[in-house]
N, C-alpha and C positions, 0 to 999 in steps of 0.2 A: 454412115451407118452407126447406129448406137448399139451398145452391147448391154444395156440395162435389162434387168429382168422385170418384165411387166407382170402385174397381178393378173391372175386368171380367176374364173368363177370357182374353180376347185380350191383355190387358196382360202376362200371364204367358207367352204364346206368343211375343210380340215380343222380349222380353228373353231373354237366354240364361239363364233362371232354371232352377235345379235343382229347383224345386218349383212348385206352383201348379195341380196337377190338382184336379178337383172333390172327389175323396176326401180329398186332403191339406188342402184349404181347409175341408172339413167337420170334419176332425179338429182343425184349428186353432181353428175356431169353438167346438167342444165343449170343448177345453182352456181357452180364454179364458173361457168361461162357467163352467166348473167352478171356476175361481179366485174367482168371485163368488158361488157357491152357498153355502148354509149350511154344508155340509161338502164337502170335495173328493171328490165322489161323483156318479156319473151317475144315481143313483136318483131325484134330484129332477127330472130331465128327462123329461117325459112323451112328447114327440115333437120331432123336428127335421126340417125339410124345406127343401131348396134351392129357393127361389122366385126365382132370379136371372132377370133379363131381359137379353138380350144388350147392348142399348145403355144400360141404366140401372145396371148393375153387379151385383156379387155380393151376394146377400141370402139370409139364412137366417131362417126363421120357427121359433121355439122356444116350446114350451108348457111352462111350469113352474107346476104347480098351477093356480091361477085366472088366472095372468098370461100374456100373450102378448108375447113379446120378438122384435123384429126386429133383426137384426144386419147391418150394412152394412160391407163391407171398404173401409177408407179409405186403407190404405197397403200397400206391397209387403212389409213385414216381418210376421213372425208376431205375432199378438196385437194388431194395429192394427185395431180395430173400433169402429163407432159404434153405440150402442144406442138403441132406441126401446121403451119399455114402454107397452103398450096405446096405441100410436100417438103417444106423447109422447116427445120426445127427453129422454134422461136420462144423467147421468154414470155411470161404472162404480161409484163409491163409493155414489151414491144407489141404484143398482140393487141392490147388495149389501145395503144396509140394508133396502130394501123386501122383498127376497126372504127375508131373515132374519125380519122381522116377520110376513110372511104365511105362512111355512112352518115356523116353529119355535115351540115353546112358550117361555114366559118363562124357565122353569127351564133348558131346553136352551140358550137364548141366554146366560144367565148362566154356565153351566158352560163354554161355548165361550170366553167372554171371561175367565173366572176364571184360566185358565192363564197369562195375562199379568200377574197380580197380583204385585207385588213387596213381599214382607214386609220386605225390608231397604232400602227406599227412603230411610229416614232416615239411613242410613250412607253414602250416595253423596256423594263429594267434589265431583264436577263439577256446577256449578249448573244447567247445561242438562239434563243427564241426570236430576238430582234433580227439576227442574220437570216434565219429561216423565213420570217415574215417578209423581209425586204426581198429575198430571192423569189418568193412566191408572188409578191406584188409586181416585181419586174417581169415575171413570166406572163402574168395576166395582162399587164400593159402592152407587152409585145404582141399578144394575141389581138388586143384592141387595135394596135397600129397596123396589123396586117389586114384588118377589115376594109371593105370598100367604103366609099363616102356614104352611100345610102345605108349600108349596114351599121356604120358608126352612129348615124342618126337614130336608127331603130334601137340600137343597143342603149344609147343614152336615154331614150324614152322609157325603155324597160328598167333601167337603173333608177330613174326618177321615181318609179312606182315603189321601189324597195328602200331607197335612201334619200336623205335630204339633197335638194338640188345643189346646195353649196358644197357639200362633201364631194359629190360626183363631179361638179365643175372644177374643183380644185385638183383633181387627179386625171380626169379624162376630158380631152378637148376634141370636138368633132371636126 
């Protein structure tokens, strides 16, 4: 059980706030959640319902696939929400990872992360940036290695559309 004080609709009436209506808070909840969804799209959200209780705070119940997410408003600024996935408190990064695994195929997850692959990581002069690029590239390669043989072939065909065949073949082998 958490002992945090959640924001209520009354908190937005007391302050001379220029926002805080139920519609605006629902839009903020949707925008915050869209940032965590597999793609920045509302198609993943099956339903969203305001289940706030006056003395307990602002709460939205969101159904995404088989997952039930409860969002509690914890701060006065936009985007300040606390998440519970199937009644268990969870961080936003853990929620993002869980939603990707539950709602995207392995190929789709790989193609989403592939956009951040840096073919020129070896040429980076800054050691911190080089280390980050190498770490990211190894994570993308790990996702590629976890694909099935047929998905690897599909992924390579999709990569050929975006990059030179030589670059792709030097890093990824089907």
